N, C-alpha and C positions, 0 to 999 in steps of 0.2 A: 513452571517456566512462564515468564512474563514477556510477551511479544508486543511491540508497538510499531506503528507506522506513522510517518510524518512527511508531508510535503514541506520541505524546509525553505524552498525558494532561495537557494544559494548557500551551500555549506561553508564557503569561505567567509561569508558575511555573518553567519549565525553559529559558528562552531562552538563558541563559548556557551551559548544558550543550550545547544544540543548536549554538550557534556554535562552541564548543570542538570538538565532534565534526566539524563541517564543515571546520574548519581542520586538524585532526589527520588526518582520513581522506582529504582531497583530493576530497571528493564534489563532482560537478558539478551534480547535480540531486537534491534531497531532497523526497520526497513525505511529507507529514505528515498524521496523523489525530488526531482528538480534540483539536483546538486549543482548543476550548471558549471561543470568543470571536467577536465580530463583526469584520468587516474593519477598522472604525475603532478597535478595541481591540487589534489585532495589533501587536506590537512590531517595526515595519518597520525602524527606524533601525539596529539592530545588524546586520541582514542586509545593508542597503545598505553599511554600513561594511566588511563582510566581502566585498563585491563581488557580492552576489546580488540579483536581482529576485525579487519574490514575488507570486504570485497566490493570493488568499484567497477561500474560500467558507464563511461562518459566519453563523448567524442569531441565536444567543443563547449562553448558557453551556453548551449541550449540543452534542455532536457537533462538526462543523466539520472541514474539510479545507483543505490548502494545499500549494503547491509552490514551492520556492525553487530558482532556477537562476542559475548564473553564465554560462550561454549565453543569448543573446537570446531572450526569449519572443515567439513569433510569433502565437500564438492561445490563447485560453482558453475552455473550455466548462464552464459550471457546470451540473451535472446531466446525465443522459443521457436520451434520448428515452423517454417512457413510464415514467420512474422512479416507483414507487409512492408513495403518500402515507401519512402516519401522523398520528394524533392527532385531537383534537376542539377546534377545527376542524382538518380535515385539511390538512396541508402537505407539500410535498416537502422532506424534511429535507436538511441540508447534509452529505451523505455521499459526494459524488462531484465531482471536478473533474479535467478533462482539459487538460493544458498541452502545447502543441507548442513545442519548442525548436529553435533552429537547429542544423544539423549542423556538425561541426568541419572544419577544413582537413586535407587529406591529400595524398598523392602517388599518381598513377595508375601503371599499369604502365610507362609511358614516363618516369616521373620528373617529370611535369608536375604543378603544383599543381591540386587539385580540391577541391570541397566535397561532403561527404557529405549524404545526405538528412536532412530534419528528422525528429525523433523525438517521438512523443506519449506522455506519461507520465500515466496515470490514477491519482490517489490515491483509494483506495476504503476506506470504512469500512462494512463490511457490518453490517446490524442483528444484534444479539446473539441474539434469539429468546426469551430469558428462560426459558420453560418449554415443554415439548412441547405442553401444552394451552392455551397463552396465545395470544391473537391476534397477538402480536408474532412468534411462530414462523411463522405463515402469511405475515405481512408479510415476514419474512426470505426465505422460499422464493420469494415473488412478486418480491422485489427481485433475487434472483439470476437468476431466469428472465428478467426484463426486461433485466438486464445481458447475459445470454447472447444474447438476441435482437439487441441492439445490436452486440455483439462479432462475431456471425456476419455481420451486415450490413457491418461494417467490412472484414472479410476478403473478402467477395464483391465489394464495390465496388472494392477495390484489394488484390489478393493480395500485392503487394510492400510494403504499408504497414509502417512501423516503429512498433509500439505495444507499450508495456509497461504491463500492469495490475497495480499493486502495492498493498499495504496490509494492513490487518487484516481478514481474511476471516471471522473468527469461526467457522471450521470446522477441525476436526482430521481430515484426510482418512483417516488410517490409525490403527490401534491404537497404533502406536509413537509417535504424535504427542501422547500424553497419558501422564502419569506412572503412572496406575493405571486401567485400564479398569473395574475393579469399582467404583471411586469414581464413575465417570461413567455407570454403569448408569441408564437412564431419564432422562438429562439431555440438554440441547442440546449442539451442537457435534460430537457423534459419531453422531447418529442417521442411519440409512440415507438418508432423503430429503435431508438436508444434504450428506452425502458424495456422493450421486448428482448433486446440483446442482453441486457443485464439480468433479467429474470430467467433467461435460458439456462444459466448455470444452476439455478435451483432445480430446474426440471431434470437436470442430469445427475442430481444427488448431492450437490454442494449446499452448504448451509451458511447464510450470512449471519454471523454469530453476535454482532453488536446490537442490532435493532431490538431483539427481545430483552436486552439488558440495560440499554441506555438510550435516552432521547436528547438530542441537541443538534445544532448545526456544527459543521466542521470547517467551514470556510466563510470568511467575510471579506469582501473587496476592500481595498485600501481607500477607495474613493467615497465621497458623499457620506461620511460618518456611518458607514454600514455597520461597523461593529458596535459602537455605542447604541445604535438603534436596533441592534440584533436583527439586522436585515441580511441574513446569511443563507447558506445552502448546506445540505448534507450530501457530500459527494465522495467521502472517504469511507471505505468499507473493508470487511474481512470475510472472505469466503473460505470455509473450512471443508476438508474432505470428511466423509462420514465418521471415520475413526477418530479424527482430531476433534470434530464438533462435539462428539460424545464426552470429551474430556475438558471442554471449556467450562470454567467455573465462574467467570466474571468478565466484564468489559466496562470501560469507561472512556469518556471524552474529556481531555484535559483542557477545558475552555480557558483556563487562566493563562495558558501559553500564548494567547492572542493579545494579552495585555502587555503594556510596558514598551520601552524603547527597543526598536530593532526586531519586533515580532514578525514571524512569517504570517501570511494571510490564511494559512491553514493551522490546525492544532493537532497534537498527537492523539491517535486512537490506540487504546491499550486493551490487549486480550490476555487473560490469565488461563493457563492450561495446566491441569493436574498431571 
């Protein structure tokens, strides 16, 4: 199974690029972030025509997450338990959706047909944080802490569960994940509390499965020729449960999707699972 994640920065603007990517890459499940629309505004028909079901969670023109799958969708969870609120009036923003898809057919050791277990893919759009002294920064840390609490419970409830948490984490975990640490001095994404919050998932048994297999940035700002100068950040990741991590066979970053007219400022991250 091929699973990808992509902060597309408006699905209505980039639906043609997304469909072309799905068809070219052979992706089975695509987690999307920053769709920037409500479910009734999401361009469902091109996905249906390409053979995908879609689960959408969006409230307005901000944020929004979705998952497209060409395997049957068995369950959809919008939000996770205890997800923090933001704004006035306070709302639970559309930043998380968990979609369980059917497992594929395979052969067991005796050559008999069997069906693999379902897999749950969480599409996550972690809050940006804005500035270190901004309330949004505290919101970001609370959001990551609440996600960790849920993730720990998922593993405790079923140690063999197959879960992949993917998306735009808005954290650069190491100095190598930004083009210039001096530029980021005193800024979000690289602060010790954010990095500690990101690393905490690994302490609980989750494995970030892309770093051992591929190196590159995943985001380049539109301003100041950041992409041509390769002045980017690595902030899109995939955390797998132990059972799923053991079945990951490859990963890649599709840097070419940052090229050309109408590109998102992020690129797809792809994970292959046996």
